[in-house]
PDB file of N, CA, C and O in Angstrom, chain B, residues numbered from 101:
ATOM      1  N   MET B 101       0.836  -1.180   0.000  1.00  0.00           N
ATOM      2  CA  MET B 101       0.000   0.000   0.000  1.00  0.00           C
ATOM      3  C   MET B 101       0.885   1.249   0.000  1.00  0.00           C
ATOM      4  O   MET B 101       1.872   1.326   0.732  1.00  0.00           O
ATOM      5  N   ALA B 102       0.519   2.212  -0.824  1.00  0.00           N
ATOM      6  CA  ALA B 102       1.300   3.449  -0.927  1.00  0.00           C
ATOM      7  C   ALA B 102       1.083   4.304   0.314  1.00  0.00           C
ATOM      8  O   ALA B 102      -0.026   4.403   0.838  1.00  0.00           O
ATOM      9  N   GLN B 103       2.158   4.910   0.764  1.00  0.00           N
ATOM     10  CA  GLN B 103       2.078   5.762   1.945  1.00  0.00           C
ATOM     11  C   GLN B 103       1.628   7.158   1.518  1.00  0.00           C
ATOM     12  O   GLN B 103       2.169   7.735   0.575  1.00  0.00           O
ATOM     13  N   LYS B 104       0.645   7.684   2.217  1.00  0.00           N
ATOM     14  CA  LYS B 104       0.108   9.001   1.905  1.00  0.00           C
ATOM     15  C   LYS B 104       1.041  10.081   2.464  1.00  0.00           C
ATOM     16  O   LYS B 104       1.465  10.005   3.618  1.00  0.00           O
ATOM     17  N   THR B 105       1.352  11.069   1.652  1.00  0.00           N
ATOM     18  CA  THR B 105       2.197  12.170   2.111  1.00  0.00           C
ATOM     19  C   THR B 105       1.304  13.340   2.521  1.00  0.00           C
ATOM     20  O   THR B 105       0.252  13.581   1.930  1.00  0.00           O
ATOM     21  N   TRP B 106       1.748  14.047   3.534  1.00  0.00           N
ATOM     22  CA  TRP B 106       0.983  15.183   4.038  1.00  0.00           C
ATOM     23  C   TRP B 106       1.257  16.417   3.193  1.00  0.00           C
ATOM     24  O   TRP B 106       2.398  16.677   2.809  1.00  0.00           O
ATOM     25  N   GLU B 107       0.209  17.170   2.909  1.00  0.00           N
ATOM     26  CA  GLU B 107       0.338  18.439   2.210  1.00  0.00           C
ATOM     27  C   GLU B 107      -0.444  19.493   2.969  1.00  0.00           C
ATOM     28  O   GLU B 107      -1.515  19.222   3.512  1.00  0.00           O
ATOM     29  N   MET B 108       0.105  20.702   3.000  1.00  0.00           N
ATOM     30  CA  MET B 108      -0.588  21.811   3.654  1.00  0.00           C
ATOM     31  C   MET B 108      -1.860  22.158   2.894  1.00  0.00           C
ATOM     32  O   MET B 108      -1.907  22.103   1.665  1.00  0.00           O
ATOM     33  N   ASN B 109      -2.899  22.519   3.663  1.00  0.00           N
ATOM     34  CA  ASN B 109      -4.101  23.032   3.007  1.00  0.00           C
ATOM     35  C   ASN B 109      -3.924  24.535   2.753  1.00  0.00           C
ATOM     36  O   ASN B 109      -2.946  25.139   3.194  1.00  0.00           O
ATOM     37  N   GLU B 110      -4.868  25.112   2.049  1.00  0.00           N
ATOM     38  CA  GLU B 110      -4.761  26.540   1.677  1.00  0.00           C
ATOM     39  C   GLU B 110      -4.730  27.445   2.904  1.00  0.00           C
ATOM     40  O   GLU B 110      -4.025  28.455   2.908  1.00  0.00           O
ATOM     41  N   ASN B 111      -5.477  27.099   3.935  1.00  0.00           N
ATOM     42  CA  ASN B 111      -5.507  27.911   5.147  1.00  0.00           C
ATOM     43  C   ASN B 111      -4.146  27.901   5.847  1.00  0.00           C
ATOM     44  O   ASN B 111      -3.695  28.931   6.349  1.00  0.00           O
ATOM     45  N   GLN B 112      -3.503  26.752   5.877  1.00  0.00           N
ATOM     46  CA  GLN B 112      -2.185  26.646   6.504  1.00  0.00           C
ATOM     47  C   GLN B 112      -1.141  27.422   5.707  1.00  0.00           C
ATOM     48  O   GLN B 112      -0.272  28.068   6.294  1.00  0.00           O
ATOM     49  N   LYS B 113      -1.214  27.367   4.382  1.00  0.00           N
ATOM     50  CA  LYS B 113      -0.304  28.158   3.542  1.00  0.00           C
ATOM     51  C   LYS B 113      -0.522  29.643   3.777  1.00  0.00           C
ATOM     52  O   LYS B 113       0.432  30.417   3.861  1.00  0.00           O
ATOM     53  N   ALA B 114      -1.792  30.036   3.883  1.00  0.00           N
ATOM     54  CA  ALA B 114      -2.111  31.446   4.131  1.00  0.00           C
ATOM     55  C   ALA B 114      -1.577  31.892   5.486  1.00  0.00           C
ATOM     56  O   ALA B 114      -1.107  33.021   5.626  1.00  0.00           O
ATOM     57  N   PHE B 115      -1.647  31.011   6.488  1.00  0.00           N
ATOM     58  CA  PHE B 115      -1.140  31.353   7.817  1.00  0.00           C
ATOM     59  C   PHE B 115       0.367  31.577   7.775  1.00  0.00           C
ATOM     60  O   PHE B 115       0.862  32.549   8.345  1.00  0.00           O
ATOM     61  N   LEU B 116       1.098  30.692   7.109  1.00  0.00           N
ATOM     62  CA  LEU B 116       2.554  30.871   6.996  1.00  0.00           C
ATOM     63  C   LEU B 116       2.886  32.168   6.280  1.00  0.00           C
ATOM     64  O   LEU B 116       3.795  32.890   6.689  1.00  0.00           O
ATOM     65  N   ASN B 117       2.156  32.471   5.214  1.00  0.00           N
ATOM     66  CA  ASN B 117       2.385  33.728   4.494  1.00  0.00           C
ATOM     67  C   ASN B 117       2.063  34.939   5.369  1.00  0.00           C
ATOM     68  O   ASN B 117       2.772  35.944   5.326  1.00  0.00           O
ATOM     69  N   ALA B 118       1.002  34.842   6.157  1.00  0.00           N
ATOM     70  CA  ALA B 118       0.636  35.948   7.050  1.00  0.00           C
ATOM     71  C   ALA B 118       1.717  36.168   8.101  1.00  0.00           C
ATOM     72  O   ALA B 118       2.044  37.309   8.426  1.00  0.00           O
ATOM     73  N   LEU B 119       2.276  35.078   8.635  1.00  0.00           N
ATOM     74  CA  LEU B 119       3.380  35.224   9.593  1.00  0.00           C
ATOM     75  C   LEU B 119       4.580  35.891   8.929  1.00  0.00           C
ATOM     76  O   LEU B 119       5.200  36.775   9.520  1.00  0.00           O
ATOM     77  N   LYS B 120       4.914  35.476   7.707  1.00  0.00           N
ATOM     78  CA  LYS B 120       6.039  36.087   6.984  1.00  0.00           C
ATOM     79  C   LYS B 120       5.818  37.580   6.816  1.00  0.00           C
ATOM     80  O   LYS B 120       6.731  38.377   7.034  1.00  0.00           O
ATOM     81  N   GLU B 121       4.597  37.961   6.425  1.00  0.00           N
ATOM     82  CA  GLU B 121       4.270  39.375   6.221  1.00  0.00           C
ATOM     83  C   GLU B 121       4.316  40.160   7.531  1.00  0.00           C
ATOM     84  O   GLU B 121       4.470  41.381   7.514  1.00  0.00           O
ATOM     85  N   ASN B 122       4.185  39.478   8.651  1.00  0.00           N
ATOM     86  CA  ASN B 122       4.176  40.124   9.959  1.00  0.00           C
ATOM     87  C   ASN B 122       5.535  40.016  10.653  1.00  0.00           C
ATOM     88  O   ASN B 122       5.618  40.149  11.874  1.00  0.00           O
ATOM     89  N   GLY B 123       6.582  39.781   9.898  1.00  0.00           N
ATOM     90  CA  GLY B 123       7.917  39.716  10.484  1.00  0.00           C
ATOM     91  C   GLY B 123       8.271  38.369  11.095  1.00  0.00           C
ATOM     92  O   GLY B 123       9.262  38.266  11.817  1.00  0.00           O
ATOM     93  N   GLY B 124       7.482  37.333  10.820  1.00  0.00           N
ATOM     94  CA  GLY B 124       7.811  36.002  11.289  1.00  0.00           C
ATOM     95  C   GLY B 124       7.166  35.570  12.581  1.00  0.00           C
ATOM     96  O   GLY B 124       7.335  34.424  12.997  1.00  0.00           O
ATOM     97  N   LYS B 125       6.418  36.469  13.242  1.00  0.00           N
ATOM     98  CA  LYS B 125       5.744  36.076  14.482  1.00  0.00           C
ATOM     99  C   LYS B 125       4.520  36.937  14.713  1.00  0.00           C
ATOM    100  O   LYS B 125       4.488  38.113  14.349  1.00  0.00           O
ATOM    101  N   ALA B 126       3.504  36.327  15.329  1.00  0.00           N
ATOM    102  CA  ALA B 126       2.261  37.034  15.637  1.00  0.00           C
ATOM    103  C   ALA B 126       1.356  36.124  16.455  1.00  0.00           C
ATOM    104  O   ALA B 126       1.560  34.911  16.501  1.00  0.00           O
ATOM    105  N   THR B 127       0.361  36.714  17.099  1.00  0.00           N
ATOM    106  CA  THR B 127      -0.689  35.945  17.764  1.00  0.00           C
ATOM    107  C   THR B 127      -1.861  35.815  16.794  1.00  0.00           C
ATOM    108  O   THR B 127      -1.957  36.565  15.822  1.00  0.00           O
ATOM    109  N   LEU B 128      -2.752  34.859  17.064  1.00  0.00           N
ATOM    110  CA  LEU B 128      -3.953  34.743  16.242  1.00  0.00           C
ATOM    111  C   LEU B 128      -4.791  36.013  16.349  1.00  0.00           C
ATOM    112  O   LEU B 128      -5.371  36.466  15.362  1.00  0.00           O
ATOM    113  N   PHE B 129      -4.851  36.581  17.546  1.00  0.00           N
ATOM    114  CA  PHE B 129      -5.617  37.816  17.747  1.00  0.00           C
ATOM    115  C   PHE B 129      -5.104  38.919  16.824  1.00  0.00           C
ATOM    116  O   PHE B 129      -5.895  39.608  16.180  1.00  0.00           O
ATOM    117  N   GLU B 130      -3.796  39.087  16.760  1.00  0.00           N
ATOM    118  CA  GLU B 130      -3.222  40.137  15.907  1.00  0.00           C
ATOM    119  C   GLU B 130      -3.544  39.898  14.438  1.00  0.00           C
ATOM    120  O   GLU B 130      -3.935  40.824  13.727  1.00  0.00           O
ATOM    121  N   LEU B 131      -3.382  38.664  13.984  1.00  0.00           N
ATOM    122  CA  LEU B 131      -3.636  38.373  12.579  1.00  0.00           C
ATOM    123  C   LEU B 131      -5.121  38.470  12.239  1.00  0.00           C
ATOM    124  O   LEU B 131      -5.488  39.027  11.204  1.00  0.00           O
ATOM    125  N   ASN B 132      -5.968  37.935  13.103  1.00  0.00           N
ATOM    126  CA  ASN B 132      -7.401  37.938  12.808  1.00  0.00           C
ATOM    127  C   ASN B 132      -8.039  39.307  12.986  1.00  0.00           C
ATOM    128  O   ASN B 132      -8.837  39.727  12.148  1.00  0.00           O
ATOM    129  N   ARG B 133      -7.706  39.999  14.047  1.00  0.00           N
ATOM    130  CA  ARG B 133      -8.357  41.289  14.345  1.00  0.00           C
ATOM    131  C   ARG B 133      -7.823  42.429  13.499  1.00  0.00           C
ATOM    132  O   ARG B 133      -8.590  43.250  12.997  1.00  0.00           O
ATOM    133  N   PHE B 134      -6.509  42.481  13.341  1.00  0.00           N
ATOM    134  CA  PHE B 134      -5.917  43.644  12.695  1.00  0.00           C
ATOM    135  C   PHE B 134      -5.549  43.417  11.236  1.00  0.00           C
ATOM    136  O   PHE B 134      -5.360  44.377  10.489  1.00  0.00           O
ATOM    137  N   LYS B 135      -5.446  42.156  10.825  1.00  0.00           N
ATOM    138  CA  LYS B 135      -5.071  41.866   9.437  1.00  0.00           C
ATOM    139  C   LYS B 135      -6.237  41.275   8.641  1.00  0.00           C
ATOM    140  O   LYS B 135      -6.122  41.080   7.431  1.00  0.00           O
ATOM    141  N   GLY B 136      -7.348  40.993   9.306  1.00  0.00           N
ATOM    142  CA  GLY B 136      -8.546  40.546   8.602  1.00  0.00           C
ATOM    143  C   GLY B 136      -8.626  39.062   8.283  1.00  0.00           C
ATOM    144  O   GLY B 136      -9.451  38.661   7.462  1.00  0.00           O
ATOM    145  N   TYR B 137      -7.804  38.244   8.899  1.00  0.00           N
ATOM    146  CA  TYR B 137      -7.862  36.794   8.672  1.00  0.00           C
ATOM    147  C   TYR B 137      -8.857  36.154   9.629  1.00  0.00           C
ATOM    148  O   TYR B 137      -9.409  36.818  10.507  1.00  0.00           O
ATOM    149  N   ASN B 138      -9.079  34.854   9.450  1.00  0.00           N
ATOM    150  CA  ASN B 138      -9.947  34.099  10.342  1.00  0.00           C
ATOM    151  C   ASN B 138      -9.313  32.741  10.627  1.00  0.00           C
ATOM    152  O   ASN B 138      -9.919  31.702  10.367  1.00  0.00           O
ATOM    153  N   PHE B 139      -8.097  32.751  11.160  1.00  0.00           N
ATOM    154  CA  PHE B 139      -7.368  31.527  11.448  1.00  0.00           C
ATOM    155  C   PHE B 139      -7.860  30.919  12.756  1.00  0.00           C
ATOM    156  O   PHE B 139      -8.255  31.633  13.678  1.00  0.00           O
ATOM    157  N   LYS B 140      -7.830  29.592  12.821  1.00  0.00           N
ATOM    158  CA  LYS B 140      -8.181  28.847  14.028  1.00  0.00           C
ATOM    159  C   LYS B 140      -6.955  28.047  14.477  1.00  0.00           C
ATOM    160  O   LYS B 140      -6.133  27.652  13.650  1.00  0.00           O
ATOM    161  N   SER B 141      -6.837  27.816  15.755  1.00  0.00           N
ATOM    162  CA  SER B 141      -5.653  27.131  16.274  1.00  0.00           C
ATOM    163  C   SER B 141      -5.558  25.678  15.815  1.00  0.00           C
ATOM    164  O   SER B 141      -4.453  25.141  15.731  1.00  0.00           O
ATOM    165  N   GLY B 142      -6.668  25.033  15.519  1.00  0.00           N
ATOM    166  CA  GLY B 142      -6.644  23.633  15.123  1.00  0.00           C
ATOM    167  C   GLY B 142      -5.773  23.342  13.917  1.00  0.00           C
ATOM    168  O   GLY B 142      -4.997  22.386  13.927  1.00  0.00           O
ATOM    169  N   SER B 143      -5.893  24.155  12.881  1.00  0.00           N
ATOM    170  CA  SER B 143      -5.079  23.906  11.686  1.00  0.00           C
ATOM    171  C   SER B 143      -3.631  24.339  11.893  1.00  0.00           C
ATOM    172  O   SER B 143      -2.738  23.876  11.185  1.00  0.00           O
ATOM    173  N   ILE B 144      -3.397  25.218  12.852  1.00  0.00           N
ATOM    174  CA  ILE B 144      -2.040  25.681  13.129  1.00  0.00           C
ATOM    175  C   ILE B 144      -1.281  24.656  13.971  1.00  0.00           C
ATOM    176  O   ILE B 144      -0.060  24.547  13.861  1.00  0.00           O
ATOM    177  N   ASN B 145      -1.993  23.908  14.805  1.00  0.00           N
ATOM    178  CA  ASN B 145      -1.335  22.881  15.618  1.00  0.00           C
ATOM    179  C   ASN B 145      -0.623  21.856  14.749  1.00  0.00           C
ATOM    180  O   ASN B 145       0.426  21.345  15.142  1.00  0.00           O
ATOM    181  N   VAL B 146      -1.163  21.545  13.586  1.00  0.00           N
ATOM    182  CA  VAL B 146      -0.506  20.628  12.655  1.00  0.00           C
ATOM    183  C   VAL B 146       0.820  21.227  12.197  1.00  0.00           C
ATOM    184  O   VAL B 146       1.811  20.507  12.075  1.00  0.00           O
ATOM    185  N   LEU B 147       0.851  22.532  11.942  1.00  0.00           N
ATOM    186  CA  LEU B 147       2.081  23.195  11.513  1.00  0.00           C
ATOM    187  C   LEU B 147       3.140  23.148  12.616  1.00  0.00           C
ATOM    188  O   LEU B 147       4.335  23.064  12.332  1.00  0.00           O
ATOM    189  N   ILE B 148       2.701  23.202  13.865  1.00  0.00           N
ATOM    190  CA  ILE B 148       3.636  23.079  14.984  1.00  0.00           C
ATOM    191  C   ILE B 148       4.199  21.658  15.016  1.00  0.00           C
ATOM    192  O   ILE B 148       5.408  21.460  15.130  1.00  0.00           O
ATOM    193  N   ASN B 149       3.309  20.678  14.914  1.00  0.00           N
ATOM    194  CA  ASN B 149       3.738  19.273  14.954  1.00  0.00           C
ATOM    195  C   ASN B 149       4.666  18.914  13.794  1.00  0.00           C
ATOM    196  O   ASN B 149       5.538  18.058  13.941  1.00  0.00           O
ATOM    197  N   LYS B 150       4.484  19.559  12.648  1.00  0.00           N
ATOM    198  CA  LYS B 150       5.317  19.289  11.475  1.00  0.00           C
ATOM    199  C   LYS B 150       6.604  20.116  11.467  1.00  0.00           C
ATOM    200  O   LYS B 150       7.454  19.928  10.597  1.00  0.00           O
ATOM    201  N   GLY B 151       6.752  21.033  12.434  1.00  0.00           N
ATOM    202  CA  GLY B 151       7.986  21.794  12.566  1.00  0.00           C
ATOM    203  C   GLY B 151       8.074  23.073  11.751  1.00  0.00           C
ATOM    204  O   GLY B 151       9.163  23.626  11.602  1.00  0.00           O
ATOM    205  N   TYR B 152       6.959  23.558  11.219  1.00  0.00           N
ATOM    206  CA  TYR B 152       6.959  24.803  10.453  1.00  0.00           C
ATOM    207  C   TYR B 152       6.852  26.032  11.352  1.00  0.00           C
ATOM    208  O   TYR B 152       7.362  27.104  11.028  1.00  0.00           O
ATOM    209  N   VAL B 153       6.178  25.854  12.488  1.00  0.00           N
ATOM    210  CA  VAL B 153       5.869  26.955  13.394  1.00  0.00           C
ATOM    211  C   VAL B 153       6.145  26.486  14.815  1.00  0.00           C
ATOM    212  O   VAL B 153       5.999  25.304  15.126  1.00  0.00           O
ATOM    213  N   LYS B 154       6.550  27.428  15.684  1.00  0.00           N
ATOM    214  CA  LYS B 154       6.657  27.124  17.107  1.00  0.00           C
ATOM    215  C   LYS B 154       5.807  28.112  17.887  1.00  0.00           C
ATOM    216  O   LYS B 154       5.527  29.217  17.421  1.00  0.00           O
ATOM    217  N   ALA B 155       5.402  27.702  19.075  1.00  0.00           N
ATOM    218  CA  ALA B 155       4.570  28.552  19.932  1.00  0.00           C
ATOM    219  C   ALA B 155       5.096  28.446  21.352  1.00  0.00           C
ATOM    220  O   ALA B 155       4.446  27.866  22.222  1.00  0.00           O
ATOM    221  N   GLU B 156       6.264  29.001  21.581  1.00  0.00           N
ATOM    222  CA  GLU B 156       6.918  28.892  22.885  1.00  0.00           C
ATOM    223  C   GLU B 156       6.682  30.102  23.781  1.00  0.00           C
ATOM    224  O   GLU B 156       6.843  30.014  24.998  1.00  0.00           O
ATOM    225  N   ASP B 157       6.304  31.223  23.189  1.00  0.00           N
ATOM    226  CA  ASP B 157       6.102  32.455  23.950  1.00  0.00           C
ATOM    227  C   ASP B 157       4.621  32.790  24.046  1.00  0.00           C
ATOM    228  O   ASP B 157       3.798  32.302  23.271  1.00  0.00           O
ATOM    229  N   GLU B 158       4.309  33.633  25.014  1.00  0.00           N
ATOM    230  CA  GLU B 158       2.956  34.144  25.186  1.00  0.00           C
ATOM    231  C   GLU B 158       3.013  35.647  25.405  1.00  0.00           C
ATOM    232  O   GLU B 158       4.026  36.189  25.847  1.00  0.00           O
ATOM    233  N   VAL B 159       1.921  36.302  25.092  1.00  0.00           N
ATOM    234  CA  VAL B 159       1.792  37.733  25.339  1.00  0.00           C
ATOM    235  C   VAL B 159       0.490  37.944  26.099  1.00  0.00           C
ATOM    236  O   VAL B 159      -0.476  37.205  25.907  1.00  0.00           O
ATOM    237  N   THR B 160       0.467  38.956  26.964  1.00  0.00           N
ATOM    238  CA  THR B 160      -0.732  39.266  27.744  1.00  0.00           C
ATOM    239  C   THR B 160      -1.302  40.595  27.286  1.00  0.00           C
ATOM    240  O   THR B 160      -0.587  41.590  27.157  1.00  0.00           O
ATOM    241  N   TYR B 161      -2.616  40.589  27.041  1.00  0.00           N
ATOM    242  CA  TYR B 161      -3.331  41.794  26.634  1.00  0.00           C
ATOM    243  C   TYR B 161      -4.199  42.274  27.787  1.00  0.00           C
ATOM    244  O   TYR B 161      -4.819  41.466  28.479  1.00  0.00           O
ATOM    245  N   ASP B 162      -4.246  43.587  27.995  1.00  0.00           N
ATOM    246  CA  ASP B 162      -5.193  44.179  28.930  1.00  0.00           C
ATOM    247  C   ASP B 162      -6.453  44.489  28.132  1.00  0.00           C
ATOM    248  O   ASP B 162      -6.399  45.200  27.129  1.00  0.00           O
ATOM    249  N   CYS B 163      -7.584  43.957  28.578  1.00  0.00           N
ATOM    250  CA  CYS B 163      -8.845  44.114  27.847  1.00  0.00           C
ATOM    251  C   CYS B 163      -9.888  44.779  28.731  1.00  0.00           C
ATOM    252  O   CYS B 163     -10.013  44.451  29.911  1.00  0.00           O
ATOM    253  N   ASP B 164     -10.632  45.710  28.159  1.00  0.00           N
ATOM    254  CA  ASP B 164     -11.739  46.344  28.868  1.00  0.00           C
ATOM    255  C   ASP B 164     -12.973  45.449  28.777  1.00  0.00           C
ATOM    256  O   ASP B 164     -13.227  44.818  27.751  1.00  0.00           O
ATOM    257  N   VAL B 165     -13.727  45.409  29.865  1.00  0.00           N
ATOM    258  CA  VAL B 165     -15.021  44.732  29.880  1.00  0.00           C
ATOM    259  C   VAL B 165     -16.067  45.827  29.743  1.00  0.00           C
ATOM    260  O   VAL B 165     -16.148  46.731  30.575  1.00  0.00           O
ATOM    261  N   VAL B 166     -16.874  45.736  28.674  1.00  0.00           N
ATOM    262  CA  VAL B 166     -17.862  46.774  28.389  1.00  0.00           C
ATOM    263  C   VAL B 166     -19.255  46.159  28.408  1.00  0.00           C
ATOM    264  O   VAL B 166     -19.490  45.119  27.793  1.00  0.00           O
ATOM    265  N   TYR B 167     -20.170  46.801  29.110  1.00  0.00           N
ATOM    266  CA  TYR B 167     -21.559  46.360  29.170  1.00  0.00           C
ATOM    267  C   TYR B 167     -22.449  47.536  28.802  1.00  0.00           C
ATOM    268  O   TYR B 167     -22.406  48.585  29.445  1.00  0.00           O
ATOM    269  N   ASN B 168     -23.243  47.358  27.780  1.00  0.00           N
ATOM    270  CA  ASN B 168     -24.133  48.425  27.295  1.00  0.00           C
ATOM    271  C   ASN B 168     -23.388  49.734  27.056  1.00  0.00           C
ATOM    272  O   ASN B 168     -23.889  50.814  27.368  1.00  0.00           O
ATOM    273  N   GLY B 169     -22.198  49.622  26.505  1.00  0.00           N
ATOM    274  CA  GLY B 169     -21.422  50.801  26.150  1.00  0.00           C
ATOM    275  C   GLY B 169     -20.648  51.439  27.284  1.00  0.00           C
ATOM    276  O   GLY B 169     -20.008  52.471  27.083  1.00  0.00           O
ATOM    277  N   VAL B 170     -20.688  50.853  28.471  1.00  0.00           N
ATOM    278  CA  VAL B 170     -20.011  51.422  29.633  1.00  0.00           C
ATOM    279  C   VAL B 170     -18.934  50.443  30.109  1.00  0.00           C
ATOM    280  O   VAL B 170     -19.197  49.253  30.284  1.00  0.00           O
ATOM    281  N   LYS B 171     -17.737  50.953  30.311  1.00  0.00           N
ATOM    282  CA  LYS B 171     -16.665  50.109  30.830  1.00  0.00           C
ATOM    283  C   LYS B 171     -16.977  49.750  32.277  1.00  0.00           C
ATOM    284  O   LYS B 171     -17.166  50.624  33.122  1.00  0.00           O
ATOM    285  N   VAL B 172     -17.026  48.450  32.547  1.00  0.00           N
ATOM    286  CA  VAL B 172     -17.374  47.995  33.892  1.00  0.00           C
ATOM    287  C   VAL B 172     -16.221  47.249  34.561  1.00  0.00           C
ATOM    288  O   VAL B 172     -16.348  46.794  35.698  1.00  0.00           O
ATOM    289  N   GLY B 173     -15.101  47.124  33.858  1.00  0.00           N
ATOM    290  CA  GLY B 173     -13.966  46.431  34.444  1.00  0.00           C
ATOM    291  C   GLY B 173     -12.900  46.164  33.406  1.00  0.00           C
ATOM    292  O   GLY B 173     -12.960  46.671  32.286  1.00  0.00           O
ATOM    293  N   SER B 174     -11.933  45.369  33.787  1.00  0.00           N
ATOM    294  CA  SER B 174     -10.880  44.983  32.850  1.00  0.00           C
ATOM    295  C   SER B 174     -10.383  43.596  33.227  1.00  0.00           C
ATOM    296  O   SER B 174     -10.479  43.173  34.379  1.00  0.00           O
ATOM    297  N   VAL B 175      -9.853  42.904  32.233  1.00  0.00           N
ATOM    298  CA  VAL B 175      -9.296  41.565  32.429  1.00  0.00           C
ATOM    299  C   VAL B 175      -8.006  41.460  31.637  1.00  0.00           C
ATOM    300  O   VAL B 175      -7.738  42.262  30.743  1.00  0.00           O
ATOM    301  N   LYS B 176      -7.221  40.465  31.981  1.00  0.00           N
ATOM    302  CA  LYS B 176      -6.004  40.180  31.219  1.00  0.00           C
ATOM    303  C   LYS B 176      -6.225  38.884  30.459  1.00  0.00           C
ATOM    304  O   LYS B 176      -6.687  37.899  31.034  1.00  0.00           O
ATOM    305  N   LYS B 177      -5.901  38.873  29.174  1.00  0.00           N
ATOM    306  CA  LYS B 177      -6.010  37.687  28.329  1.00  0.00           C
ATOM    307  C   LYS B 177      -4.621  37.330  27.832  1.00  0.00           C
ATOM    308  O   LYS B 177      -3.837  38.205  27.466  1.00  0.00           O
ATOM    309  N   THR B 178      -4.324  36.042  27.823  1.00  0.00           N
ATOM    310  CA  THR B 178      -3.036  35.559  27.365  1.00  0.00           C
ATOM    311  C   THR B 178      -3.214  34.852  26.030  1.00  0.00           C
ATOM    312  O   THR B 178      -4.183  34.118  25.833  1.00  0.00           O
ATOM    313  N   ALA B 179      -2.275  35.076  25.110  1.00  0.00           N
ATOM    314  CA  ALA B 179      -2.337  34.450  23.792  1.00  0.00           C
ATOM    315  C   ALA B 179      -0.964  33.896  23.416  1.00  0.00           C
ATOM    316  O   ALA B 179       0.068  34.461  23.775  1.00  0.00           O
ATOM    317  N   LYS B 180      -0.972  32.777  22.684  1.00  0.00           N
ATOM    318  CA  LYS B 180       0.274  32.199  22.177  1.00  0.00           C
ATOM    319  C   LYS B 180       0.835  33.081  21.073  1.00  0.00           C
ATOM    320  O   LYS B 180       0.092  33.650  20.273  1.00  0.00           O
ATOM    321  N   VAL B 181       2.152  33.183  21.043  1.00  0.00           N
ATOM    322  CA  VAL B 181       2.837  33.869  19.944  1.00  0.00           C
ATOM    323  C   VAL B 181       3.366  32.784  19.013  1.00  0.00           C
ATOM    324  O   VAL B 181       4.206  31.973  19.402  1.00  0.00           O
ATOM    325  N   TYR B 182       2.866  32.779  17.786  1.00  0.00           N
ATOM    326  CA  TYR B 182       3.312  31.814  16.782  1.00  0.00           C
ATOM    327  C   TYR B 182       4.485  32.406  16.017  1.00  0.00           C
ATOM    328  O   TYR B 182       4.455  33.568  15.612  1.00  0.00           O
ATOM    329  N   GLU B 183       5.513  31.597  15.824  1.00  0.00           N
ATOM    330  CA  GLU B 183       6.726  32.066  15.177  1.00  0.00           C
ATOM    331  C   GLU B 183       7.184  31.047  14.129  1.00  0.00           C
ATOM    332  O   GLU B 183       7.179  29.839  14.362  1.00  0.00           O
ATOM    333  N   LEU B 184       7.579  31.579  12.968  1.00  0.00           N
ATOM    334  CA  LEU B 184       8.097  30.701  11.927  1.00  0.00           C
ATOM    335  C   LEU B 184       9.377  30.050  12.382  1.00  0.00           C
ATOM    336  O   LEU B 184      10.199  30.681  13.046  1.00  0.00           O
ATOM    337  N   VAL B 185       9.553  28.794  12.032  1.00  0.00           N
ATOM    338  CA  VAL B 185      10.785  28.077  12.338  1.00  0.00           C
ATOM    339  C   VAL B 185      11.697  28.230  11.138  1.00  0.00           C
ATOM    340  O   VAL B 185      11.304  27.957  10.004  1.00  0.00           O
ATOM    341  N   SER B 186      12.912  28.665  11.398  1.00  0.00           N
ATOM    342  CA  SER B 186      13.883  28.869  10.320  1.00  0.00           C
ATOM    343  C   SER B 186      14.319  27.534   9.759  1.00  0.00           C
ATOM    344  O   SER B 186      14.636  26.613  10.512  1.00  0.00           O
ATOM    345  N   ASN B 187      14.336  27.424   8.452  1.00  0.00           N
ATOM    346  CA  ASN B 187      14.805  26.207   7.779  1.00  0.00           C
ATOM    347  C   ASN B 187      16.104  26.487   7.038  1.00  0.00           C
ATOM    348  O   ASN B 187      16.232  26.208   5.846  1.00  0.00           O
ATOM    349  N   ASP B 188      17.059  27.040   7.765  1.00  0.00           N
ATOM    350  CA  ASP B 188      18.335  27.418   7.140  1.00  0.00           C
ATOM    351  C   ASP B 188      19.101  26.213   6.649  1.00  0.00           C
ATOM    352  O   ASP B 188      20.193  26.358   6.100  1.00  0.00           O
TER     353      ASP B 188
END
């Protein structure tokens, strides 16, 4: 039986290109909110397992909690920083 080879899907290729355009590292929040993408962590985890991307760092965001247009508090959210792995 022939062994099936893995190939990136279009979303994974787009994610790698988006990271390249962003200097090689970014969070999903940064890419999705500010660059207009809609990436999900599920397809990116495969890229980590295959060695294309690493996620060793985290960043913390201060976020306002708004209810009916009024700030009622704030929270801190943590996000993984995805970084391209160099294939020198």
